[in-house]
N, C-alpha and C positions, 0 to 999 in steps of 0.2 A: 906454512905447514901443510903438507899434503894430506889428503883425505884417503884412507885405505879403501873405502868403499868405491870412490871414484877410480882409483888405480885398478881395482879388480874389474870394473865395468869396461875400462879401456882395453884390458887384456882380453876380455871375452864379450864382444858386442851383443851377441844373442842373449846371454845371461843377463846383461845389463837391461835389455828391453823387458825381460820377464820380471826383473826386480822392480822396475819403475811401475809396471802395471799392478804389481802386488801392493806397492806403497799407495798408489792412487785409489785402489779398491777398498782400502781400510780407512782412509781419512778423507775428510771433506776438502774442498778447494781452499787454499790459504793464500792471503795477500798481506804483504807487509805495508803498514801505514805507520810511519814514525817508528817507535819502538814496540808497537803492538801488532798482533796478527788477527785478522777477521776471518771467521769460518762461516761461509755462506752456504746454508743447506737449502736446497731447492724446494723441498716440501714445506719447510717452515716458512719460507718467504711467500710461497703461494697462499698458505693459510692466513698469514698476516694481511695480505692484499685483499682476500675475500672478506675477512672480518671488517677491515677498514671501509670497503665498498658498501657493505650492509649498514654500517654505522652512518655513513653519509646519506644513504637512502632514507633511513628512519628520520634523521635530522631534517631532511627536506620535507617529509610528509607532515611532521608535527609543527612546522613553523608557518603559521597563517600568513605572515607578512610577505614571505618569499613566494607563497603559493597563490595568494589572492590579491596582492597589491594593496593599495591604500584603503582607508576606512570609507572613502566615498562610495564604495560598493554597496554600502547600506542603503543609500538613496537610490542607487540603480536598481536594486532588487526589490525593495519594499515601497519605494515612492515617498519616503519621508526620512527625516534625519536620524543620526546615531542616538540622540538622547531619547528616542521613542522606544529603545530596546534596552532590556536589562543588561548592564555592562558585562555580566558574567556569562550571558547566554547569547552566543553568536549563531544565528540560524544557518549560516552557510558552512559551519564546521560540523561534520558528521558526528552524531551522538549528543549534541547539545540541544536543550529545549529552547524554543523560540517563544519568549514571554511577551511578545508584542500585544498590547491591549490598551485601548481598542485598536482595530486594524487601521483606522484612519485617524489622523491627528485632529483633536477637537479645535474649534475656531474660537478664539478669545476676542471679545469686543472691548473697547475702551469704556463701556458703560457697566462692565462687570458681568456680562452675560457669557456663558460658555455654551457653544453649539455642538452637540454630539450627533454623529450619524448613527441611526438605528435601523433595524429591520425586524419585521415580524413575519411568521410563516403560518400557513393554514393547514388545518386538518379537516378535510371536506367529507370524511367518512365515505359512505357509498357514492357520493357525488364526485369522488376523486377519479372515477372512471371517465376517460376522455369520450366526449359525445360522438366523435366520428372516427378517430384513429384507432385501429385495432391493436389490442394488447398494449395500450398506453394509459398510464395513470398520471394525474397532475396535482400540483399544489401551487398556491399563489404566494409570492413573496412581495411584501409591501414595505417600501423604504420611506424614510422621513428623517426629521431632525427633532431631538429633544433639546429644549432650550432651558438652561438652568441659571438662576442668579443665586449663588450661595448666600450672599450677604442679606439680600431681601427675602430669601426663601421663596422665590417665585419659580414655578415650573410650567412650561407650556410645550405643545407639540405641533409640528407642521408635517403634513404627509405629502409625498410625491403623488401626482395625479395618476400615473400609470402603475399597473400591477405587473410584476414579472412572473411569467408562467414557468414553473419547473416541471419537468416530466421524467418519467422512467418507464421501462418495460418490465420491471420486476414486480411480482405480486405473489400473494399467498391466499389461496382460496378465492381467487377472483378479485382481490382487493389489494391496493398498494398506495404508496406515496401519501399516507395519512400522517403527515409530519407534525410531531407534537412538541418539539423543542429545537431551539437554535443555541449553539454554544461555540465560542472561539477556543480552540485547543491547539497548542504548538504552532501558532501563527496562521491557522487556517480556520475557516468557518464550516461547521458541521451541523447537519439536521438529522434527527432520529425519527424513524418510521415505526409507529406503534402497532402496525399490522404485520409487516414482514420481519421486523427486527434489524433491518438494514440501517447502518449509519452511512449517510451520504456526505461527501465533501461538496460544498456549494461554491461554485465559481461565480462570484458576483459580477465579474466583468463580462463573461460569456453567457451567464444565465443557465449554466449546465449543472447537473448533479452527477457526481462520480461515486459509485458504490465503493465503500472502503472496508467495512467490517460487517459481518452478520452475527447478531446476538440471538442465541436460542433460549427458550423459556427455562425458568426454574434453575436447576443445577447445571444446565448446559447440555444435558443428555436427552433433551426433548426434540421432537421434530418441528414443533410449532415455534414461530418467531417470538422473541421476547416483546411484551407490550411495554415498550420504552415510553416513559412519560416525563421524566425530568433528567437533566444532565448538569454536571458542574465539574470544576477542576480542583484537585487537591494534590499537593506534592508532585506536580508535573505529571499527574495521571488523570485521565478522563473517567469520571464515575457516572454511570447511567442507572437510574432506578425505575421501578415499575410503580403500580398503583399503591403499593404498601398495604393493600387489603387482601384478605384471603379471597381466592377465586371461588365464587358461589354460583348457584343457580339464580334465576331471575327472582326467586322467592327466598333467597338467603341461605340455602342449604350448602354446606361446605363441600367443595370439590378438591381443592389442593391449596398449597401455600406458594405456588410459583410466582405470583406477583410481588411476593415479599423478599425476593432475591434482588441483589444488586450486582452490577457488572463493573469491573475495573479494566480499563484498556490503556496500554502503554502507547508511546509515540510510534512504536513499530507494529501496532495492531495486535499485540498479544492480549488475550482476554482471560480473565479469571472470574469465578462466580462465588458470591458470598451470601450466606443466609442471614438476612437482616430481620427475621421474624421478631426476635426479642426487642430489637431497636424500635420497630414500628409499634409494637405493643406498648412500650414505654411512652411513646409520643401520645397515643390516644388515652392511656391511663392517666396522663398528666391533667386531662380535663374530665376525668371520671367516666371514660367509655371503656367497656369490656365486651368481648365477644359474647353474643352475636352482634353487638353494636359494632360500628365500623368507622373508619376514617380513610378518605381517598386523597392521595398526594399526587399533584402534577407540578408543583412549584417548590424547588429546593435549591439552595446555594450553600457552598462551604465558604465561610468568612474567616480566612486564615491570616489576614494581615494584622488586624486589630482585635477582633472579637474572639477568635479561636472557637467558633460555634457553627453548628449546623443550623441553618435558618429554613424552616418549613412553613409554608402557608397553605393549609389543606384546602382542597377544592370543595369537599363535602364531608360532613360528619353527622353521625346519628347514634343515639344511645339504643336505638331499636334495631331489630333484624333488617337486613337489606331487602328492599322491595323496589323493583325497577321503576314503577310509576311514582312512588313517593320520593325516590332518590333525587328527582329533578328539583325538589324544594328543600334540599339539605345543604345549601351553600353556607359558607362560614365567613367570619370576620377574624379568624384566629391567626396569630403568628406564634410559632413555637421555636424557641432557641435552645438547642441541646448541646451539652458539652461534647467534646470529641468522642468520648466513649459512651455517650448517652446516660451517664450516671445521674445527670441533673437536667431537667427541662423547665425552662421558664415560659410562662404563658402571657401573651399580650393580645390586645384587640385593636383592629385597624378599621377605622371609618365606620360607616353604617352597615349593619347586617341586612343584606337583601337576600332572601331565601333562594331565589333562582340564580344568583350570581356566585361564582366560585373562582378562586385563584387558579390560573393555568400556567403561569410563568413569571419568574421574578429575576431581576439582576440588580446588583449594586451599581450606582452611578460612579464611573471611574473618577478618581481624584477627590472623593468626599470622605475618605477614611472610613469606609463601611458605615456611613451614617445615613445616606439617602438611597432609597430603593424605588425602582420603577417596576410596575407589575401589570400583567394582563389578567382580566377576569372574563370568564365565558358564561354564556347563558344558553341553555338548551332546554326548552320547556314547551311541551305540546306542539312540537314541530317548529317552534320559533327559535332562531339562532342569532346571536349577536356577540360582539366582543367590545370590551371597555378597557381603557388604559387609565392608570392612576399612579401617583407618586406620593411617598410618605417617608418620614424619618424612622430610624430604628427604634425611637421612643414612641412611635405610633401617631405622630402629628401628620395630618394629611396636608400636603402642599398642592397637589393636583387631584381634585375629586374625580370620581369615576366619570370618564368622558367617552362617549361612544365612538368606536373606530369604524364599524360597519356591520353588515349582516352576514359576514362569513365568520367561522370559528377559527380565530387565530390563537394558536396555543404555544408559540415560542417567540421570545423577544431577545435581542442581543445588540450590543454596541459593535458596529462594524466600521 
């Protein structure tokens, strides 16, 4: 059967060409496949191709196995096995928290002893100024081993012979590197400077300090650096606190509440400022102290695995108004355990109370289910300076009595 349209095209070739162009301009390209017709639109195909390419790229980025290879990378990066890292937190994947703690794997002996690598850091105050190098301030890092037998409840310590000198060119008012705490956070070791407010990353291998964050006093709108005295980790956030005591004159007259603020720092270095005045007041009121009486804090940890408590061991406390000379004899034997919101505070006593000795840093011994604590105590009296180390259980049983470390003021301890 003939097609009328085809017959007209044959009779008039030029008209046939015009009609073919008109037909093609109105409809997409068509192809016969079996009994069906496929209409291939150029713009639609291009859009599908672009979307597919983006999907493949996203899939490539979110699959660690294809991007990073086998799990042996854990050993290559960190120097120890996969079981030393929380399985949900892979440090090499951006955005994840590295919960490695301690930084080096403890050594277990067949006699039941566990050997932990530890480090302590000094606050030399005015003596931090380097004796010969211009615009340089120093601190000493002392490393050693804490040896624990959990079954026999024996604790001892061995120190390396050499001190590591840490240095910086950053200062405030001609002073700097007065390091008052050590803390492991996100798989790295940090030290806080109570003079400049700088938080330094400490490179244990190279003995270097790298400035990371600067904390400013009070609500964060002050020019002065925050007098950082203690640091702990809670909910994958670094928390840094000050003295917890109102800032006063040498005779106890109130100046401001800046040391009663607390700073929170994320893994990306974002800082927020929190007024803890009421929390600090509840701590001292638990032992019957009210302003102008005071309590000074340099040792605090958050115990979040078992206890769900803030653990504070005050350096000094007094029911009387602050006096600079008398303060040297206000050391404490107190341990305060506060609920998360400070609604409840329990009071315990640790060891013998020596008036010139006060707590300056504490840490829970890893693997003891928040039962065993190691602590530093400092002495500063009439120009005499010394540091002591001790260990005790959360119930107050002393396993390692105060043992002298040296004649420097070491104010931070950590498991490294």
